[in-house]
C-alpha positions as a printed Julia matrix, in Angstrom:
293×3 Matrix{Float64}:
   2.05  -10.27   -7.42
   0.97  -13.29   -9.46
   3.26  -15.17  -11.82
   1.34  -13.72  -14.74
   2.01  -10.18  -13.51
   5.73  -10.93  -13.27
   5.7   -12.26  -16.82
   4.01   -9.06  -18.04
   6.67   -6.94  -16.32
   9.43   -9.06  -17.89
   7.75   -8.63  -21.29
   7.65   -4.86  -20.83
  11.39   -4.89  -20.06
  12.1    -6.98  -23.18
  10.19   -4.41  -25.23
  12.42   -1.75  -23.62
   9.28   -0.15  -22.24
   9.67    2.24  -19.32
   6.24    2.42  -17.65
   5.7     5.35  -15.32
   4.6     4.76  -11.73
   0.91    5.2   -12.57
   1.05    2.55  -15.31
   3.01    0.24  -13.02
   0.28    0.5   -10.36
  -2.36   -0.52  -12.89
  -0.26   -3.53  -13.86
   0.82   -4.85  -10.46
  -2.65   -4.48   -8.92
  -4.1    -7.11  -11.27
  -2.7   -10.07   -9.33
  -4.76   -9.3    -6.22
  -7.87   -8.69   -8.33
  -7.6   -12.14   -9.89
  -7.05  -13.71   -6.46
 -10.1   -12.16   -4.76
 -12.36  -13.17   -7.66
 -11.13  -16.78   -7.56
 -11.49  -16.95   -3.77
 -15.07  -15.65   -3.93
 -15.9   -18.22   -6.61
 -14.39  -20.99   -4.47
 -16.4   -19.88   -1.43
 -19.62  -19.77   -3.48
 -18.91  -23.3    -4.71
 -18.69  -24.43   -1.06
 -22.08  -22.92   -0.33
 -20.72  -19.77    1.37
 -22.11  -16.67   -0.31
 -19.27  -14.27   -1.03
 -18.52  -11.12   -3.01
 -15.21   -9.67   -4.12
 -14.11   -6.05   -4.41
 -11.07   -4.17   -5.62
  -9.6    -1.46   -3.45
 -11.26    1.15   -5.64
 -14.7    -0.39   -5.29
 -14.64   -0.4    -1.49
 -13.41    2.53   -1.56
  -9.91    2.68   -0.08
  -8.87    6.29   -0.65
  -5.12    6.99   -0.77
  -2.79    9.82   -1.69
  -1.29    9.95   -5.19
   2.16    8.57   -4.36
   2.08    5.78   -6.92
   3.76    2.49   -5.89
   4.03    3.82   -2.28
   0.6     5.28   -1.58
  -0.68    5.88    1.95
  -4.26    5.27    3.04
  -6.27    8.37    3.9
  -9.79    7.02    4.37
 -11.88    3.88    3.94
 -15.6     3.86    3.11
 -16.8     0.76    4.97
 -20.54    1.17    4.17
 -20.59   -1.4     1.35
 -18.68   -3.95    3.41
 -20.96   -3.51    6.43
 -24.07   -3.88    4.25
 -22.87   -7.25    2.9
 -21.76   -8.47    6.31
 -25.24   -7.66    7.65
 -26.65   -9.88    4.88
 -24.43  -12.73    6.05
 -22.05  -12.57    3.09
 -18.27  -13.01    3.15
 -16.57   -9.91    1.74
 -13.23  -10.47   -0.01
 -11.27   -7.24   -0.59
  -8.14   -6.98   -2.72
  -5.17   -5.89   -0.63
  -2.17   -3.78   -1.63
  -4.26   -1.29   -3.6
  -6.61    1.69   -3.49
  -7.53    4.77   -5.52
  -6.55    8.41   -5.23
  -8.89   11.41   -5.38
  -8.78   11.26   -9.19
  -9.83    7.57   -9.2
  -6.39    6.45  -10.38
  -5.36    2.99   -9.15
  -2.61    3.17   -6.53
  -0.58    0.51   -4.73
   0.73    0.61   -1.16
   4.27   -0.7    -1.6
   6.03   -3.66    0.01
   3.74   -5.6     2.34
   0.76   -3.46    1.36
  -1.69   -6.33    1.82
  -0.87   -6.43    5.56
  -1.54   -2.69    5.74
  -4.87   -3.11    3.92
  -5.97   -5.83    6.34
  -5.16   -3.71    9.4
  -6.8    -0.62    7.9
 -10.01   -2.56    7.18
  -9.99   -4.01   10.7
  -9.61   -0.49   12.12
 -12.43    0.89    9.96
 -14.74   -1.98   10.95
 -13.65   -1.8    14.63
 -12.78   -5.51   14.64
 -11.69   -7.24   17.86
  -8.62   -8.72   16.12
  -6.95   -8.68   12.73
  -5.69  -12.14   11.77
  -2.69  -12.18    9.43
  -2.11  -15.59    7.82
   1.41  -16.09    6.5
   4.0   -18.83    5.88
   5.11  -18.96    9.53
   3.07  -19.81   12.62
   3.88  -16.63   14.53
   6.63  -14.2    15.49
   9.88  -15.86   16.56
  12.7   -14.64   18.76
  14.79  -14.53   15.57
  14.66  -15.98   12.06
  14.18  -19.78   12.52
  15.79  -20.36    9.12
  19.01  -18.91   10.54
  18.77  -20.13   14.15
  16.96  -23.51   14.58
  16.56  -22.87   18.33
  14.42  -19.76   17.77
  11.19  -19.84   19.82
   7.74  -18.67   18.87
   6.42  -15.83   21.03
   2.86  -16.17   22.36
   2.52  -12.4    22.77
   4.48   -9.28   21.87
   3.78   -5.55   22.14
   3.26   -3.15   19.24
   6.43   -1.32   20.27
   8.53   -4.5    20.24
   7.08   -5.67   16.92
   7.61   -2.23   15.39
  11.25   -2.27   16.47
  11.79   -5.77   15.09
  10.05   -4.94   11.8
  12.16   -1.79   11.38
  15.32   -3.82   11.95
  14.59   -6.5     9.38
  11.95   -8.9    10.69
   9.87   -9.81    7.63
   6.86  -11.33    9.4
   4.86   -8.09    9.18
   5.28   -4.96    7.11
   6.3    -2.02    9.31
   3.49    0.25    8.12
   0.88   -2.34    9.11
   2.3    -2.45   12.65
   2.3     1.37   12.84
  -1.32    1.42   11.67
  -2.34   -1.23   14.21
  -0.67    0.63   17.06
  -2.21    3.97   16.06
  -5.76    2.58   15.94
  -5.3    -0.04   18.69
  -6.06   -3.02   16.44
  -4.9    -6.26   18.04
  -2.94   -8.35   15.51
  -2.55  -12.09   15.49
   0.01  -13.76   13.2
  -1.05  -17.27   12.17
   0.13  -19.95    9.75
  -1.74  -20.58    6.5
  -0.74  -24.24    6.65
  -0.98  -25.39   10.28
  -3.38  -24.7    13.13
  -2.27  -22.92   16.27
  -2.64  -19.83   18.44
   0.08  -17.89   16.63
   1.42  -14.67   18.16
  -0.79  -11.89   19.52
   0.5    -8.33   19.04
  -1.11   -5.82   21.37
  -0.39   -3.08   23.9
   1.87   -3.8    26.85
   0.26   -5.14   30.01
   1.62   -5.14   33.58
   2.97   -8.75   33.53
   5.12   -7.76   30.56
   6.86   -4.74   32.12
  10.01   -6.57   33.21
  13.05   -5.6    31.12
  13.94   -8.45   28.76
  15.07   -9.2    25.23
  12.06  -10.14   23.1
  13.88  -11.03   19.9
  16.75  -10.41   17.49
  16.24   -9.04   13.99
  18.53   -8.22   11.09
  18.23   -6.8     7.59
  20.39   -7.49    4.55
  18.58   -4.95    2.36
  19.96   -1.72    3.83
  21.99    0.78    1.79
  24.2     3.35    3.54
  24.77    6.91    2.29
  27.19    9.42    3.84
  27.96   13.12    3.29
  31.16   14.42    4.88
  32.22   17.99    5.56
  28.69   19.34    5.95
  28.56   22.76    7.72
  27.49   22.19   11.35
  24.55   24.59   11.38
  21.02   24.43   12.87
  18.54   22.76   10.54
  21.19   20.95    8.5
  19.55   17.55    9.06
  16.29   18.86    7.61
  18.09   20.25    4.56
  19.5    16.77    3.91
  16.55   14.57    4.84
  13.73   16.9     3.74
  14.2    16.3     0.0
  14.61   12.57    0.68
  11.3    12.5     2.56
   9.63   14.56   -0.19
  10.6    11.77   -2.61
   8.68    9.32   -0.35
  11.87    7.46    0.6
  11.85    5.97    4.1
  14.99    6.6     6.17
  16.03    4.07    8.8
  19.23    4.59   10.81
  20.73    8.1    11.17
  24.23    8.88   12.51
  25.76   12.36   12.78
  29.34   13.01   13.88
  30.85   16.41   14.69
  34.39   17.22   13.52
  36.88   19.78   14.93
  36.54   22.09   11.92
  32.86   22.98   12.58
  31.63   20.45   10.05
  29.7    17.24   10.46
  29.53   13.86    8.77
  25.94   12.76    8.13
  25.1     9.08    7.49
  21.75    7.36    7.03
  20.37    4.16    5.57
  17.51    3.42    3.18
  16.15    0.26    1.61
  18.42   -0.74   -1.24
  15.5    -0.49   -3.7
  15.55    3.27   -2.98
  19.34    3.58   -3.13
  19.69    5.04   -6.64
  16.96    7.65   -6.13
  18.38    8.67   -2.75
  21.87    8.89   -4.25
  20.69   11.22   -7.04
  19.03   13.51   -4.48
  22.13   13.61   -2.25
  24.41   14.46   -5.14
  22.47   17.69   -5.64
  22.33   18.34   -1.87
  26.13   17.95   -1.69
  26.52   20.74   -4.24
  23.96   23.0    -2.57
  25.52   22.63    0.91
  29.12   22.85   -0.22
  29.93   19.48    1.39
  33.41   18.05    0.86
  32.45   14.65   -0.51
  29.97   11.82   -0.35
  30.26    8.05    0.02
  27.78    5.7    -1.57
C-alpha cells in the first residue's frame, strides 16, 4: 500500500469509521493503481510504449472473500493483444474482481500471487520477482551474517520455508507456481545478479541436505483441552476456522487417558481474534473442558 493509502486508513480510524471488508478492498487497492499508471507514464517518457490496467480491467476473476480473495480465472486476451503490438503491459497486483464486479484484494503478498498467476496464464518461461533481497538465503541474513544465497531451490523446499516464516515470497504464490509449473526467479530491485531459481527437483539435487532455516514471529497458538476423542473431531474444530478463510499452520493433537484429546493449532496473529471467537463457540458445542489463548 502507498503512504497515501495508509494515511486514509488512519483518517478513517480517527473518524471512528469501521469500514467493512468490501470498502476496505476498494481503499487499499488504490495504491497499486497509482503505481501502475505512474510506471506506464515513465516508460512512455523513455520511448517505450506502455499501457496500464487494474486487476478488474484485465480481468482477474476471484471469489468474493474480500481482503483474502483467491484467483479463479484470468482473461489474458487483452494482455496478449498488446504484447503482439509490441507494447509493455503493466498490471496492478494484489487485486481482482469477483463475479459481481466488486473490487477484491488477495491478502498479504498478493502482488507475488498476481505475478505468478499472470505468468501461468501467459505460459511464460519464467516469472521474475524483484524484491529488496538478491535471492533466497539459507536463513535471514539480517539475523545471521554468514547466511548464503542459494542459486537454486525446489518448489517443495521454498514452500516449506515460506510456511515456516521466510518472507521472501508469499506462500500462495509458491503454491500457485508449483501447481502450474511456473519457474520463479527471485532477483534484487537494486543490484544485478542471477538471483535464485525456484523450480522442480532435478536428479543432481536428490541428495538429502538442509536447504535453509526459517522462523516466524507472527504465529498465534490456540488450544482446546478435554475434547471428546471421537472420529471427525478435527474437522468439527478446523472446519469453521477454514470457512472463515483463516489459514491454519501447525497442528498438534494429544490423547489423554480419559478418552479426551487436547487440540492445538497456530494461525497468523492477524487472525488470532477471529479464530479465538470461533473457538469459544466450538468449545461450548463440543463440551470441551477449557481453552487456552
